[in-house]
C-alpha positions as CSV (number, residue, x, y, z in Angstrom):
1,X,-7.7,-49.0,76.6
2,X,-7.5,-45.6,74.9
3,X,-7.5,-45.2,70.9
4,X,-3.7,-44.3,71.3
5,X,-2.7,-47.3,72.7
6,X,-4.9,-49.5,70.6
7,X,-3.3,-47.8,67.8
8,X,0.3,-48.6,69.5
9,X,-0.4,-52.0,69.7
10,X,-1.3,-52.3,66.1
11,X,2.0,-50.6,65.0
12,X,4.3,-52.7,67.3
13,X,3.2,-55.8,65.2
14,X,5.4,-54.8,62.5
15,X,8.4,-55.0,64.9
16,X,8.2,-58.9,65.7
17,X,10.4,-59.9,62.7
18,X,12.1,-59.0,59.4
19,X,9.5,-59.1,57.1
20,X,6.6,-57.0,59.3
21,X,9.7,-54.7,59.5
22,X,10.3,-54.9,55.9
23,X,6.5,-54.3,55.3
24,X,6.3,-51.4,57.2
25,X,9.6,-49.6,55.2
26,X,8.2,-50.7,52.1
27,X,4.6,-49.2,53.2
28,X,6.6,-45.8,54.2
29,X,8.5,-45.5,50.7
30,X,5.6,-46.8,48.7
31,X,4.4,-43.1,47.7
32,X,8.0,-42.6,46.3
33,X,7.0,-45.3,43.6
34,X,4.0,-42.9,42.5
35,X,5.3,-39.6,43.6
36,X,8.9,-39.5,43.1
37,X,9.3,-42.0,40.3
38,X,6.8,-40.7,38.3
39,X,7.8,-37.2,38.3
40,X,11.2,-38.2,38.1
41,X,10.5,-40.3,34.6
42,X,9.1,-36.7,32.9
43,X,10.3,-34.3,35.3
44,X,11.7,-32.2,32.3
45,X,10.8,-33.9,28.8
46,X,11.0,-30.7,27.1
47,X,14.7,-29.9,28.1
48,X,15.8,-33.5,26.6
49,X,14.5,-33.0,22.9
50,X,17.8,-32.8,21.5
51,X,17.8,-36.7,22.4
52,X,14.9,-37.3,19.7
53,X,16.5,-38.4,16.4
54,X,14.7,-36.7,13.6
55,X,15.3,-36.8,9.9
56,X,15.8,-33.4,7.8
57,X,15.2,-33.8,4.1
58,X,16.3,-30.8,1.9
59,X,15.4,-31.2,-1.6
60,X,15.3,-27.4,-2.4
61,X,16.8,-26.1,-5.6
62,X,16.9,-22.8,-4.8
63,X,15.5,-19.9,-7.1
64,X,16.5,-16.3,-8.4
65,X,15.0,-13.5,-6.9
66,X,15.8,-9.7,-8.1
67,X,18.9,-11.0,-10.0
68,X,20.0,-12.9,-6.6
69,X,20.0,-16.5,-5.4
70,X,17.7,-17.2,-3.0
71,X,18.3,-20.7,-1.1
72,X,15.6,-20.7,1.8
73,X,16.2,-24.4,2.1
74,X,19.7,-24.4,2.8
75,X,19.0,-21.4,5.3
76,X,16.3,-23.2,7.1
77,X,18.3,-26.5,7.5
78,X,21.5,-24.7,8.5
79,X,19.5,-23.1,11.5
80,X,17.8,-26.2,12.4
81,X,21.2,-28.3,12.6
82,X,22.7,-25.6,14.7
83,X,19.6,-25.7,17.1
84,X,19.1,-27.8,20.1
85,X,15.9,-28.7,19.6
86,X,15.8,-32.3,18.2
87,X,18.7,-34.6,17.3
88,X,18.6,-33.6,13.5
89,X,19.7,-36.1,10.6
90,X,20.3,-34.4,7.3
91,X,19.1,-37.7,5.0
92,X,17.9,-38.4,1.6
93,X,13.6,-38.5,1.1
94,X,13.8,-42.5,1.0
95,X,16.1,-42.9,4.1
96,X,13.4,-40.4,6.1
97,X,10.6,-42.5,4.7
98,X,12.2,-46.0,5.9
99,X,13.4,-44.4,9.2
100,X,9.9,-43.0,10.2
101,X,8.2,-46.3,9.3
102,X,10.8,-48.8,11.4
103,X,11.2,-46.1,14.3
104,X,14.6,-44.8,13.5
105,X,13.2,-41.1,13.3
106,X,10.3,-40.0,15.4
107,X,9.5,-37.6,12.5
108,X,10.4,-36.3,9.3
109,X,10.6,-32.7,7.8
110,X,11.0,-32.1,3.9
111,X,11.5,-29.0,2.0
112,X,10.4,-29.5,-1.3
113,X,12.5,-28.7,-4.5
114,X,10.5,-25.7,-5.2
115,X,10.4,-24.5,-1.8
116,X,12.8,-21.4,-2.6
117,X,10.9,-20.9,-6.1
118,X,7.6,-20.4,-4.0
119,X,9.1,-18.2,-1.7
120,X,10.6,-15.8,-4.2
121,X,7.0,-16.0,-6.2
122,X,5.7,-13.5,-3.4
123,X,7.2,-10.8,-5.6
124,X,5.9,-12.0,-8.7
125,X,2.4,-12.2,-10.6
126,X,1.5,-15.5,-9.5
127,X,2.6,-16.0,-5.4
128,X,2.3,-19.2,-4.1
129,X,3.0,-20.3,-0.5
130,X,6.1,-22.4,0.4
131,X,5.2,-25.9,2.2
132,X,7.0,-27.5,4.9
133,X,6.0,-31.1,4.9
134,X,6.0,-32.6,8.5
135,X,5.4,-36.4,9.0
136,X,5.2,-38.1,12.1
137,X,4.3,-41.8,13.2
138,X,1.8,-42.1,16.0
139,X,2.7,-45.7,16.4
140,X,6.2,-44.8,17.2
141,X,5.2,-42.2,19.8
142,X,2.0,-40.1,19.8
143,X,3.5,-37.4,22.2
144,X,6.6,-36.5,19.7
145,X,3.9,-35.5,17.1
146,X,2.3,-33.2,19.6
147,X,5.5,-31.6,20.5
148,X,6.5,-31.1,16.9
149,X,3.2,-29.4,15.8
150,X,4.1,-26.8,18.5
151,X,8.0,-26.8,17.6
152,X,7.4,-26.4,13.7
153,X,5.0,-23.8,14.2
154,X,7.7,-21.6,15.4
155,X,9.8,-22.6,12.4
156,X,6.9,-21.9,9.9
157,X,6.4,-18.5,11.6
158,X,10.1,-17.7,11.6
159,X,10.3,-18.4,7.8
160,X,7.2,-16.6,7.1
161,X,8.4,-13.7,8.5
162,X,11.7,-13.6,6.8
163,X,9.8,-14.1,3.4
164,X,7.5,-11.5,4.5
165,X,10.3,-9.3,5.4
166,X,11.9,-9.6,2.1
167,X,8.7,-8.8,0.1
168,X,7.9,-5.9,2.4
169,X,11.5,-4.5,1.9
170,X,11.1,-4.5,-1.9
171,X,7.7,-2.6,-1.3
172,X,9.2,-0.3,0.8
173,X,12.1,0.6,-1.7
174,X,9.3,0.7,-4.4
175,X,7.8,3.4,-2.3
176,X,11.1,5.4,-2.1
177,X,11.2,5.4,-6.1
178,X,7.8,6.2,-6.5
179,X,8.4,9.0,-4.3
180,X,11.4,10.2,-6.2
181,X,9.6,9.7,-9.4
182,X,6.6,11.7,-8.3
183,X,9.0,14.2,-6.8
184,X,10.4,15.0,-10.6
185,X,6.9,14.8,-11.8
186,X,5.8,17.6,-9.4
187,X,8.8,19.3,-10.3
188,X,8.1,18.8,-14.1
189,X,4.3,19.9,-13.5
190,X,6.0,23.1,-11.5
191,X,7.9,23.9,-14.8
192,X,4.8,23.1,-17.0
193,X,2.8,25.4,-14.9
194,X,5.4,28.5,-15.3
195,X,5.8,27.7,-18.8
196,X,1.8,27.6,-19.6
197,X,1.6,30.8,-17.6
198,X,4.3,32.6,-19.8
199,X,2.6,31.1,-22.8
200,X,-0.6,32.5,-21.5
201,X,0.8,35.6,-21.1
202,X,2.3,35.5,-24.6
203,X,-1.0,34.3,-26.1
204,X,-2.9,37.4,-24.4
205,X,0.1,39.7,-26.2
206,X,-0.7,37.7,-29.7
207,X,-4.3,38.1,-29.1
208,X,-4.1,41.8,-28.6
209,X,-1.6,42.3,-31.3
210,X,-3.7,40.6,-33.6
211,X,-6.6,42.8,-32.9
212,X,-4.6,45.6,-33.3
213,X,-3.5,44.1,-36.8
214,X,-6.8,43.2,-37.5
215,X,-7.8,46.9,-36.9
216,X,-4.8,48.1,-38.9
217,X,-5.7,45.4,-41.9
218,X,-9.3,46.7,-42.0
219,X,-8.1,50.2,-42.6
220,X,-5.6,49.2,-45.1
221,X,-8.4,47.3,-46.8
222,X,-10.7,50.0,-46.8
223,X,-8.1,52.6,-48.2
224,X,-6.9,50.7,-50.5
225,X,-10.6,50.2,-51.9
226,X,-11.0,53.7,-52.0
227,X,-7.5,54.4,-53.4
228,X,-8.7,51.3,-56.1
229,X,-11.6,53.5,-56.7
230,X,-10.0,56.8,-57.4
231,X,-7.2,54.8,-59.7
232,X,-10.3,53.3,-61.6
233,X,-11.6,56.8,-62.0
234,X,-8.2,58.2,-62.8
235,X,-7.8,55.7,-65.3
236,X,-11.0,56.5,-67.2
237,X,-10.5,59.9,-67.3
238,X,-6.9,60.0,-67.9
239,X,-7.6,57.7,-71.0
240,X,-10.3,60.4,-72.3
241,X,-8.2,62.9,-71.9
242,X,-5.3,61.2,-73.8
243,X,-8.4,60.4,-76.3
244,X,-9.4,64.1,-76.6
245,X,-5.6,65.3,-76.7
246,X,-4.9,62.5,-79.5
247,X,-7.9,63.9,-81.3
248,X,-7.0,67.6,-81.1
249,X,-3.3,67.0,-81.7
250,X,-4.9,65.0,-84.9
251,X,-6.8,67.8,-86.0
252,X,-3.9,70.5,-85.5
253,X,-1.6,68.3,-87.3
254,X,-3.7,67.8,-90.4
255,X,-3.2,71.0,-91.5
256,X,-1.8,74.1,-89.7
257,X,-3.6,76.1,-92.4
258,X,-6.8,74.8,-91.4
259,X,-6.3,74.8,-88.0
260,X,-6.3,78.9,-87.4
261,X,-9.8,79.1,-88.6
262,X,-10.8,76.4,-86.2
263,X,-8.8,77.7,-83.4
264,X,-10.4,81.2,-84.1
265,X,-13.7,79.3,-84.0
266,X,-13.2,76.9,-81.4
267,X,-10.7,79.1,-79.0
268,X,-13.5,79.0,-76.0
269,X,-13.9,75.2,-76.6
270,X,-10.2,74.4,-76.2
271,X,-9.9,76.6,-73.2
272,X,-12.6,74.6,-71.7
273,X,-11.1,71.3,-72.7
274,X,-7.8,72.6,-71.3
275,X,-9.1,73.5,-68.1
276,X,-10.9,70.5,-67.7
277,X,-7.4,68.4,-68.0
278,X,-6.0,70.7,-65.5
279,X,-8.6,70.0,-62.9
280,X,-8.7,66.1,-63.8
281,X,-4.7,66.3,-63.2
282,X,-4.9,68.5,-59.8
283,X,-7.8,65.9,-58.5
284,X,-5.5,62.8,-59.5
285,X,-2.2,64.5,-58.1
286,X,-4.3,64.8,-54.9
287,X,-5.4,61.0,-54.6
288,X,-1.8,60.4,-55.1
289,X,-0.7,62.3,-52.2
290,X,-3.4,60.4,-50.1
291,X,-1.9,57.2,-51.2
292,X,1.4,58.2,-50.5
293,X,0.2,58.8,-47.0
294,X,-1.6,55.8,-46.3
295,X,0.4,53.2,-48.0
296,X,3.5,53.3,-45.1
297,X,1.1,52.7,-42.4
298,X,-0.6,49.7,-44.2
299,X,2.6,48.2,-45.0
300,X,3.7,48.6,-41.3
301,X,0.7,46.6,-40.4
302,X,0.8,44.2,-43.0
303,X,4.3,43.4,-41.8
304,X,3.6,43.4,-38.1
305,X,0.8,41.0,-39.0
306,X,2.7,38.5,-41.0
307,X,5.4,38.4,-38.4
308,X,2.8,37.8,-35.5
309,X,1.5,35.0,-38.0
310,X,4.9,33.5,-38.6
311,X,5.7,33.6,-34.7
312,X,2.3,31.7,-33.8
313,X,3.0,29.1,-36.5
314,X,6.8,28.9,-35.5
315,X,6.0,28.4,-31.7
316,X,2.5,26.2,-32.2
317,X,3.6,24.1,-35.2
318,X,7.8,24.2,-35.9
319,X,8.9,24.2,-32.1
320,X,5.8,22.6,-30.3
321,X,6.6,19.0,-28.6
322,X,3.1,18.1,-29.7
323,X,2.0,20.2,-32.8
324,X,-1.6,21.1,-32.9
325,X,-2.7,19.0,-36.1
326,X,-6.0,20.7,-36.2
327,X,-4.9,24.5,-36.3
328,X,-1.4,24.2,-37.9
329,X,-2.7,23.7,-41.5
330,X,-4.9,26.9,-41.3
331,X,-2.0,28.7,-39.6
332,X,0.5,28.0,-42.2
333,X,-2.1,28.9,-45.1
334,X,-2.9,32.4,-42.9
335,X,0.9,32.9,-42.8
336,X,1.4,32.4,-46.4
337,X,-1.2,34.9,-47.5
338,X,0.0,37.2,-45.1
339,X,3.3,37.1,-46.6
340,X,1.9,37.4,-50.1
341,X,-0.2,40.7,-48.8
342,X,3.3,42.1,-47.1
343,X,5.0,41.4,-50.7
344,X,2.2,43.2,-52.5
345,X,2.1,46.2,-49.9
346,X,6.1,46.2,-50.5
347,X,5.5,46.6,-54.1
348,X,2.8,49.6,-53.6
349,X,5.1,51.1,-51.0
350,X,8.1,51.0,-53.5
351,X,5.9,52.1,-56.5
352,X,4.7,55.2,-54.2
353,X,8.5,55.8,-52.6
354,X,10.9,55.3,-55.4
355,X,12.1,58.6,-56.2
356,X,12.2,57.7,-60.2
357,X,9.4,55.4,-59.9
358,X,6.2,55.4,-61.9
359,X,4.1,56.6,-59.1
360,X,6.7,59.8,-58.9
361,X,7.2,60.1,-62.6
362,X,3.1,60.2,-62.9
363,X,2.9,62.6,-60.2
364,X,5.7,64.7,-62.3
365,X,3.7,64.2,-65.2
366,X,0.1,65.1,-63.5
367,X,1.7,68.4,-62.2
368,X,3.3,69.3,-65.7
369,X,0.1,68.5,-67.5
370,X,-2.0,70.4,-65.2
371,X,0.7,73.4,-65.8
372,X,0.3,72.9,-69.4
373,X,-3.5,72.6,-69.6
374,X,-3.9,75.9,-67.4
375,X,-1.4,77.8,-69.7
376,X,-3.5,76.4,-72.5
377,X,-6.5,77.7,-71.2
378,X,-5.1,81.0,-70.8
379,X,-3.9,81.0,-74.4
380,X,-7.0,79.4,-76.0
381,X,-8.5,82.7,-77.0
382,X,-5.4,83.9,-78.7
383,X,-4.3,80.4,-80.1
384,X,-5.3,81.6,-83.6
385,X,-2.3,84.2,-83.5
386,X,0.1,81.6,-82.1
387,X,-0.6,78.5,-84.4
388,X,3.0,77.3,-84.3
389,X,3.1,77.6,-80.6
390,X,-0.4,76.1,-80.0
391,X,0.5,73.1,-82.3
392,X,3.6,72.4,-80.7
393,X,2.0,72.4,-77.2
394,X,-0.9,70.4,-78.4
395,X,1.5,67.6,-79.6
396,X,3.4,68.1,-76.0
397,X,-0.3,67.8,-74.2
398,X,-1.3,64.8,-76.2
399,X,2.3,63.1,-75.4
400,X,1.5,63.8,-71.7
401,X,-1.7,62.9,-71.6
402,X,-0.8,59.3,-73.1
403,X,1.7,59.0,-70.3
404,X,-0.4,59.7,-67.9
405,X,-3.2,57.1,-69.0
406,X,-0.5,54.5,-69.1
407,X,0.7,55.3,-65.5
408,X,-2.9,55.5,-64.3
409,X,-3.2,51.9,-66.0
410,X,-0.3,50.6,-64.1
411,X,-1.4,52.1,-60.9
412,X,-5.0,50.9,-61.2
413,X,-3.4,47.3,-61.8
414,X,-1.3,47.6,-58.9
415,X,-3.9,48.8,-56.4
416,X,-6.6,45.9,-57.4
417,X,-3.7,43.4,-56.6
418,X,-3.0,45.1,-53.1
419,X,-6.9,45.4,-52.8
420,X,-7.6,41.8,-53.0
421,X,-4.1,41.0,-50.9
422,X,-5.4,43.3,-48.1
423,X,-8.9,41.6,-48.0
424,X,-7.3,37.9,-47.8
425,X,-4.9,39.6,-45.1
426,X,-7.8,41.0,-43.3
427,X,-10.0,37.8,-43.5
428,X,-6.7,35.7,-42.5
429,X,-6.0,38.0,-39.5
430,X,-9.8,37.6,-38.3
431,X,-9.4,34.0,-38.0
432,X,-5.9,34.5,-36.5
433,X,-7.6,36.8,-34.0
434,X,-10.4,34.1,-33.3
435,X,-7.8,31.3,-33.1
436,X,-5.6,33.4,-30.7
437,X,-8.8,34.2,-28.5
438,X,-9.4,30.4,-28.3
439,X,-5.9,29.7,-27.7
440,X,-5.7,32.1,-25.1
441,X,-8.9,30.6,-23.7
442,X,-7.6,26.9,-23.8
443,X,-4.2,28.3,-22.2
444,X,-6.0,29.6,-19.5
445,X,-7.8,26.3,-18.8
446,X,-4.6,24.5,-19.4
447,X,-3.1,26.9,-16.6
448,X,-5.7,25.9,-14.3
449,X,-5.3,22.1,-15.0
450,X,-1.6,22.3,-14.6
451,X,-1.6,24.2,-11.3
452,X,-4.3,21.5,-10.2
453,X,-1.8,18.9,-11.5
454,X,1.4,20.5,-9.7
455,X,-0.6,21.0,-6.6
456,X,-1.8,17.3,-6.5
457,X,1.6,16.1,-7.6
458,X,3.4,18.2,-4.9
459,X,0.6,16.9,-2.3
460,X,1.6,13.4,-3.2
461,X,5.1,13.5,-2.7
462,X,4.3,14.5,0.6
463,X,1.7,11.6,1.2
464,X,4.1,9.1,-0.5
465,X,6.5,7.7,2.1
466,X,10.2,8.0,1.3
467,X,12.3,5.6,3.7
468,X,15.7,5.0,4.5
469,X,17.6,1.8,5.1
470,X,17.0,1.9,8.7
471,X,13.1,2.7,8.4
472,X,12.7,0.1,6.0
473,X,14.1,-2.5,8.6
474,X,12.2,-1.5,11.3
475,X,8.9,-1.3,9.2
476,X,9.3,-4.5,7.6
477,X,10.1,-5.9,11.0
478,X,7.0,-4.8,12.3
479,X,4.8,-5.7,9.3
480,X,6.4,-9.1,8.8
481,X,5.4,-10.0,12.2
482,X,2.8,-7.6,13.5
483,X,1.7,-9.4,16.5
484,X,3.9,-11.0,18.9
485,X,2.8,-12.9,22.0
486,X,3.9,-11.4,24.9
487,X,3.3,-14.5,26.8
488,X,3.8,-14.4,30.8
489,X,2.7,-16.5,33.9
490,X,1.7,-14.9,36.9
491,X,3.1,-18.1,39.1
492,X,5.4,-20.1,36.1
493,X,6.1,-23.6,36.9
494,X,9.9,-24.0,35.8
495,X,9.5,-27.5,34.7
496,X,7.2,-30.2,33.5
497,X,7.5,-32.2,36.8
498,X,6.7,-29.1,39.0
499,X,3.2,-28.6,36.9
500,X,2.1,-32.2,37.5
501,X,3.4,-32.6,41.2
502,X,0.3,-31.3,42.6
503,X,-1.3,-34.5,40.6
504,X,1.0,-37.2,41.7
505,X,1.6,-36.3,45.2
506,X,-2.2,-37.0,46.1
507,X,-2.0,-40.1,44.1
508,X,1.1,-41.5,46.2
509,X,-0.6,-40.7,49.4
510,X,-4.1,-42.3,48.4
511,X,-2.2,-45.4,47.4
512,X,-0.3,-45.5,50.5
513,X,-3.3,-45.5,52.5
514,X,-4.9,-48.0,50.3
515,X,-1.7,-50.3,50.6
516,X,-1.5,-49.4,54.4
517,X,-5.2,-50.9,55.1
518,X,-4.0,-53.9,53.1
519,X,-1.4,-54.4,56.2
520,X,-3.5,-52.7,59.1
521,X,-7.1,-53.7,60.0
522,X,-9.3,-51.0,59.2
523,X,-11.0,-51.8,62.9
524,X,-9.0,-52.9,65.8
525,X,-10.0,-56.7,66.4
526,X,-9.0,-56.2,70.3
527,X,-11.3,-53.4,70.7
528,X,-14.1,-54.9,68.9
529,X,-13.3,-57.6,71.5
530,X,-13.5,-55.6,74.4
531,X,-16.7,-54.0,73.5
532,X,-14.8,-50.7,73.2
533,X,-16.7,-47.5,71.9
534,X,-17.6,-47.5,68.3
535,X,-15.7,-43.9,68.1
536,X,-12.6,-45.2,69.9
537,X,-12.6,-48.4,67.7
538,X,-12.5,-46.0,64.7
539,X,-9.8,-43.6,66.0
540,X,-7.7,-47.1,66.8
541,X,-7.8,-48.3,63.2
542,X,-7.2,-44.6,61.8
543,X,-4.3,-43.5,63.7
544,X,-1.7,-46.3,62.8
545,X,-2.4,-45.4,59.4
546,X,-2.8,-41.7,59.5
547,X,0.7,-42.0,61.2
548,X,2.2,-44.0,58.7
549,X,1.0,-41.4,56.4
550,X,2.8,-38.6,58.0
551,X,6.0,-40.5,57.7
552,X,5.3,-41.1,54.2
553,X,4.6,-37.2,53.5
554,X,8.1,-36.3,55.3
555,X,9.8,-39.4,53.0
556,X,8.0,-38.2,49.9
557,X,8.8,-34.3,50.5
558,X,12.2,-35.0,51.3
559,X,13.3,-37.1,48.0
560,X,11.0,-34.2,46.1
561,X,12.8,-31.4,47.2
562,X,16.4,-32.5,47.8
563,X,16.9,-35.1,45.0
564,X,14.6,-33.8,42.1
565,X,14.6,-29.9,43.2
566,X,10.9,-29.6,43.7
567,X,10.6,-25.8,45.3
568,X,7.7,-24.7,47.2
569,X,6.1,-21.3,47.6
570,X,4.9,-22.0,50.9
571,X,6.9,-25.1,52.4
572,X,5.5,-25.2,55.6
573,X,2.2,-24.8,54.1
574,X,2.5,-27.5,51.7
575,X,3.6,-29.9,54.5
576,X,0.6,-29.0,56.8
577,X,-1.8,-29.2,54.0
578,X,-0.4,-32.7,53.1
579,X,-0.6,-33.6,56.8
580,X,-4.3,-33.0,56.4
581,X,-4.5,-34.4,53.3
582,X,-3.0,-38.0,54.0
583,X,-5.2,-37.7,57.3
584,X,-8.2,-37.7,55.1
585,X,-7.3,-40.3,52.8
586,X,-6.5,-42.5,55.6
587,X,-10.3,-41.7,56.9
588,X,-11.8,-42.4,53.4
589,X,-10.0,-45.8,53.1
590,X,-10.7,-47.0,56.4
591,X,-14.1,-46.4,56.0
592,X,-14.7,-48.1,52.9
593,X,-12.7,-51.2,53.8
594,X,-14.6,-51.1,57.3
595,X,-17.8,-51.1,56.0
596,X,-17.6,-52.9,52.7
597,X,-15.0,-55.5,53.6
598,X,-13.2,-57.2,51.0
599,X,-15.2,-55.5,48.6
600,X,-14.1,-52.2,50.2
601,X,-10.6,-52.6,48.7
602,X,-12.0,-52.8,45.0
603,X,-14.2,-49.7,45.9
604,X,-10.7,-47.9,47.4
605,X,-9.2,-48.5,43.8
606,X,-12.5,-47.2,41.9
607,X,-12.6,-44.1,44.1
608,X,-9.0,-43.5,43.3
609,X,-9.9,-43.6,39.5
610,X,-12.9,-41.5,40.0
611,X,-10.7,-38.9,41.3
612,X,-7.8,-39.0,38.9
613,X,-10.0,-38.6,35.9
614,X,-12.3,-35.7,37.6
615,X,-9.6,-33.9,39.4
616,X,-8.4,-32.1,36.7
617,X,-4.7,-32.9,37.3
618,X,-3.6,-32.9,33.6
619,X,-6.3,-31.3,31.4
620,X,-8.8,-28.8,32.5
621,X,-11.9,-30.5,33.4
622,X,-14.0,-28.5,31.3
623,X,-12.3,-30.6,28.3
624,X,-13.5,-34.1,29.8
625,X,-16.9,-35.7,29.3
626,X,-19.9,-34.4,31.3
627,X,-19.8,-37.4,33.8
628,X,-16.4,-36.4,35.2
629,X,-17.2,-32.4,35.2
630,X,-20.5,-33.5,37.2
631,X,-18.3,-35.6,40.0
632,X,-15.6,-33.0,39.9
633,X,-17.0,-30.9,43.0
634,X,-17.8,-34.1,45.1
635,X,-14.4,-35.6,45.7
636,X,-11.5,-34.9,47.7
637,X,-8.8,-34.8,45.6
638,X,-10.3,-32.0,43.2
639,X,-9.4,-29.7,46.2
640,X,-5.9,-31.5,46.9
641,X,-4.9,-30.5,43.5
642,X,-6.2,-27.0,43.4
643,X,-4.4,-26.5,47.0
644,X,-1.4,-27.9,46.0
645,X,-0.9,-26.0,43.0
646,X,-1.0,-22.4,44.9
647,X,1.0,-23.7,47.8
648,X,3.8,-24.9,45.5
649,X,3.8,-22.4,42.4
650,X,2.2,-19.5,44.0
651,X,-1.1,-17.5,43.9
652,X,-3.7,-16.8,46.4
653,X,-4.7,-19.1,49.2
654,X,-8.3,-19.1,48.8
655,X,-8.4,-22.6,47.3
656,X,-5.9,-23.9,50.1
657,X,-8.6,-22.7,52.8
658,X,-11.6,-24.0,50.8
659,X,-9.6,-27.4,50.6
660,X,-8.6,-27.6,54.4
661,X,-12.5,-27.2,55.1
662,X,-13.3,-29.6,52.7
663,X,-10.7,-32.3,53.5
664,X,-11.6,-31.8,57.1
665,X,-15.6,-32.3,56.3
666,X,-14.4,-35.5,54.3
667,X,-12.2,-36.6,57.5
668,X,-14.9,-36.1,60.1
669,X,-17.5,-37.7,58.1
670,X,-15.4,-40.6,57.1
671,X,-14.4,-41.4,60.7
672,X,-18.1,-41.1,61.6
673,X,-18.9,-43.7,59.2
674,X,-16.6,-45.6,60.4
675,X,-17.6,-45.6,63.9
676,X,-21.2,-46.6,62.5
677,X,-19.7,-49.7,60.9
678,X,-17.6,-50.5,64.0
679,X,-21.0,-50.7,65.9
680,X,-22.3,-52.9,63.7
681,X,-19.3,-55.2,63.5
682,X,-19.9,-55.7,67.4
683,X,-22.4,-58.2,66.7
684,X,-21.2,-61.4,64.8
685,X,-23.6,-62.6,62.3
686,X,-23.1,-65.7,59.9
687,X,-21.9,-63.1,57.3
688,X,-19.2,-62.0,59.2
689,X,-18.3,-65.7,60.2
690,X,-18.4,-66.9,56.4
691,X,-18.0,-64.1,54.2
692,X,-19.0,-64.4,50.7
693,X,-15.6,-62.6,49.4
694,X,-12.2,-62.6,51.0
695,X,-9.3,-60.8,50.0
């Protein structure tokens, strides 16, 4: 009998009663327990997190930030209570601890009393981080703790981003304030530069004016020295003349009778003396004329220098925002000296220009004296003949000489005072000239510095950003959360169940084949009894379970697709691939049972466990210990999981074709090994008659 016929006979055994038929139905539906039931139980656990009761403890007392109340705890609590992540219960700290311990709550989230205060501290001198306190109890459920870490990481990031936005917004506002203040400072620096430029120009003019004043004061001082010397000589000469005229008058007045002989004998001497007086009067009058011409120029120079000093003192010491403490005392003394010299110069000028003053009178007296002396000199030879006239003229000459001597004394005294004042004025103007030169140089350097300052501040204004509210919102948003995770998946699984289907489907098919060979003999006894070829015997034992496996695939895929909603990227390819998978698993399980008998059933279970732990169906195999990573490439379920992932969620089909080759090789190899086992089973031995282990 051929292998299909032998296989059909084996399947007909299940139709001989209720129990065999029930067993066959159970066998067909058995993969649903591992495939559909397991996947159904955690098909979309993240979509039902709102059913997990968790405790929320808000102990935050709030804080003040920039004059406004900050209640970060209330804000976060409100958002969490409105969210659909977890079933939040706002309770006290004691209730949360008790609930976490007895399992009422799976986790607790606590916002401490200083939570807002710590967040507000980001803008102060001692910033601190705010801490959200999460507590879990792995004795209640370990997975919830893992889920909470992922969820609260997002909560923490959102809270941190909001806090950063507030802090950065204050920074950008400060930038705007700094920009405005710097702009004002730049304008002030421009005004300062303009003022210093004007001051520099004025200081240059002051230096030039003081230079001219110094030259004029030097000329005045030199002229007054010469005038003082001439006045001294005039005083001495006039005193001698007065003494001579007095002596002459005394002699004349002692006795007119005795004078005539005297005049007769001394006529020549009297003439010489009179001519001397006339010459001296003419010289003095000439010096006075020079004084009259020189003094007005000197007085004008003195006034100009005094006014310049007063202006410098006013601008630098009286009206300046920050008076120069070192220069102001010297400027004040120089100003006072200049004012004194001006007063003296005015006095001299008054003395010279007054129509009825002493100098004018003296000039008139000198003219008169010169005329009288000249007349006397002409008449001297005939004085003895005109004694009475001579005596009168001599007395008049004596009186005029005394007046001249007194006027010369006053003039000499005034010119001495003017000479001293002019010297002080010249010295003071020399110092002022030096100071003005230094001031001009300092203002030049200050002008350069103010220009540099103004330029730097104007450049700084351009570099300091000035953000409006829209710009601040945009920039604080970016800087508060500068890196966003743009997560995407090339072939995303819509839910947890779809992601784990490639792992549980082969598990259910392996279990289906394992249980099937508990009901179906791995090697047909009829074929062994009639001495059928070994390969036919192997196929006869494999075909019934392979057929049942195909029916299991149809039942399992129908439930997963139409009941649970599992979607396939390649539906036909998935069905065809699973058909190859179930045939491969049936061949491997058949060989283990045929070769090792009762022990083979244990080996089938052991191979299943090895495949489940090394296939990489949950975590990547690289995260497993080295043993599982080593056996990973040598077990068929590895290739089944990789192929189903591409067929269900999408992607390149290279792993699918590779899986087909590997599964075909495993199927052929297992059938060949089963044929060898069938060949051995054709010989009865004591071991077969009395097996050591029977299941």
